[in-house]
Steps between C-alpha positions, in 0.01 A plus 500: 500500500285224647656164583356172626137604470223284356490743209870442426465121518188471287634751247827309454309172461307646205775685311534381139762752391595861445347687207677760280274764656658432838181343632482149635305230318310302762303177482133522598390209715132586506308714251147601597244688293150640474281631220599868497873508424529191277312541167773704329771270639342193342451690175871584489583129525243416235637762258853365541403134486635432850361246745507539878841378618379338823119503509509268802647787706222744405152517655203726421175624650224752425446747784511869408198527270281221634165609649447401863120486501369321189763283331300323230662506155518697288562783744272799470810718456615424144857616569527269801368208294748575221798523735403180680443304179828633355691367800317169480592466132862601560569260785340218303718572196825533696440214744480703821314388814194717557283534810176600335168615631324234707807275486485506877837677502431836333563819692725803535843408364698601809270291718447180301860436400626486861203295623569244223862465612641645179715748692795332673800647687801568284309558178530800271143592403359751252151604397359779287364674808667751731386324818692185415721603793235329718672165443811620680326392821619148413867587471502552124613782275181617332472778245222663305580529128357667189336343196820502289684322780216248521569411136874468573436261787258293293754474219820444700407437867752774579498874553750787516526674837725715714570380851333707771634629830361340815336688786432301813178624666472385859161515674539462875287576804148411609203557269209700636141378463358503147840565341559267205759433234312747278549772761871422530541526124314833476704635792825393333404660168402821679838498675715431193285665231364347182843520336705408804557144385609572142797282411441268796354166590384478862574218741241503778609369839467559872291336769173635359563345158621177659163470674291584192294243314578438134192699404621800699845473344338499155315821584824663614692395188205591275539869579877548461454613141283787628806629684716488188675167565508244219465201728479392862547171680497316831748225577336155498444339839280241670194718436578485129557125503179430690301707249652316202462149641251298291431784257410364155819601314737487799754214524354182649753217556792748492343759731755454780786519249349815353479650849875465542559705186238755603678546832834536322387783271383714793723798576808420706509625858793724407351612165591849387239749373517823304265665748315416822173654615377437856131552575356485852141383458392577856368846409340412166122529493243396239591696186290659226595699190375855449653573157564346161798274569566246779761725658239765576382320811436576867401316815123467531488753786734757341400814317560540129829689455501859377673556165732746675636208703685378188785624283411677175467193276308299759293810585378521142425128500308532827295796371414306185409188698277687745317674219444172317388321817269784606678537833675770700820491700487535875176307549433146616459238230311281743129559455523572128196336331565230238272362229655157441713254698711242317653204684714288268791523248842335484596709802220403738277241339633197688321284756654669805395838358141382466508353850621831644225694323235246602601532864412871489182455291351206689160594640512848348368670185686695233360842414660539156552280194759240603665247269682202648697321229696183588830459320441154354244227444684283753499777755132570436412138577701507822339825611154358435583183694593727791175696466673828418274556200194490730654762728559735208161441341314542829690826553369623164824465303522344154684165491658469154689258278882535488670762285695825517167681529512860622877508541514643149249618242527211254178318589142601592592571865577871474446827680261747341558875481663635816405205717734450795631152572652329800715232339729219611681508164846638424462819299310822554610668177264738321239297314643169624161354595333569169374858524731783387374700799457215749670532840676212673617459860725199562470315831506155656205256492436571869477874443295449183248283687459761775462768232230294328294488819520872570494614137795725577871450561512341843760392752451120527619502861161650583335162436753306704435735790124441466554123515699532822229701679 
């Protein structure tokens, strides 16, 4: 049983009591929402004549269904317009702060909330979205919840939960060129399996994590749910504090006092964990998925595994994945033609992600349809001030407005038929990008940019070598 970890400390600070079911009732310090998982929750409150318990602790945004090309209202997609207007009406009725379109703050939920300073170390955060685990990068406990739970939180500001076990994942060693937080996450999921983290929250540590930026830590935490874990976090440190300083919702006069608490809730040096996983990063290369879940991944220069390389259950899954993806085991994935490249999402739609892609694309041309979608209006402005938009446009890519875009098929940015995509998003499930037969390969922004130039899955180190000649 874990002891002295950040998880233990934050959990105990939010316990309200024990329920007859045996679960723990916990207080929710920050409740975040978007348009997809909230309509029914608000309707439940309305039917029961209940007001939001603490509307000042809840914040909302539209991101999943919003178009990223033409955003004039009403939206061309009637369903998107309905969902957006429904959220707008609901937040107005229940007194919830809303970051609407063209507010200057709209964007992908897991990107705008941190950049506004709404996510602070020691909080317990929930959102009706599975990738809520992203916020763990700030030293918080963050959980994705369902629509019914959203209604519970709105009504009571509490939720019933079971405490998780804690696995400490230590990344140590020296990163090779072009290896990013995205590659580390895909490698970890491949190593543990997509169900390897069930019942756990992950604490990420080690010299590699210590040296990561906040944006890289967010990418790492964003993907823990794809490996079966419910949540993941990084202990707050000076990198965290520097990021939060002067953010809109972060403490102002009491910032130094807040820092003392943030340092206190970090895991003790002698903390005890339920499990420890050590990963040497020195041999990890740029990763890319070949199948239909994030665990079906290989290094960019590896061959696709043969189904016979797996046990019976995994063999059947591999055969099914290869058939769906139109691939064969035993061949190189590198060189496989793609139809679309997507750079964006809550996984890799931050400024540093765009900078990394722009570095590869500068002075070159893409050979396939390429969408570059910044994660927020704020981020979009910063990127344009830096001239990143010009690099993408001159390369032939499409520079879009913020939104979830092609991460999922809930807006006009979708694959068609059996189109093959190189994507910086988080899921390569069947039909995930809008077409029931569409094929998705997950990779980092660096690898995606190289792939966009060649029109086929490409090792990004190729372009670094060219620069050094």
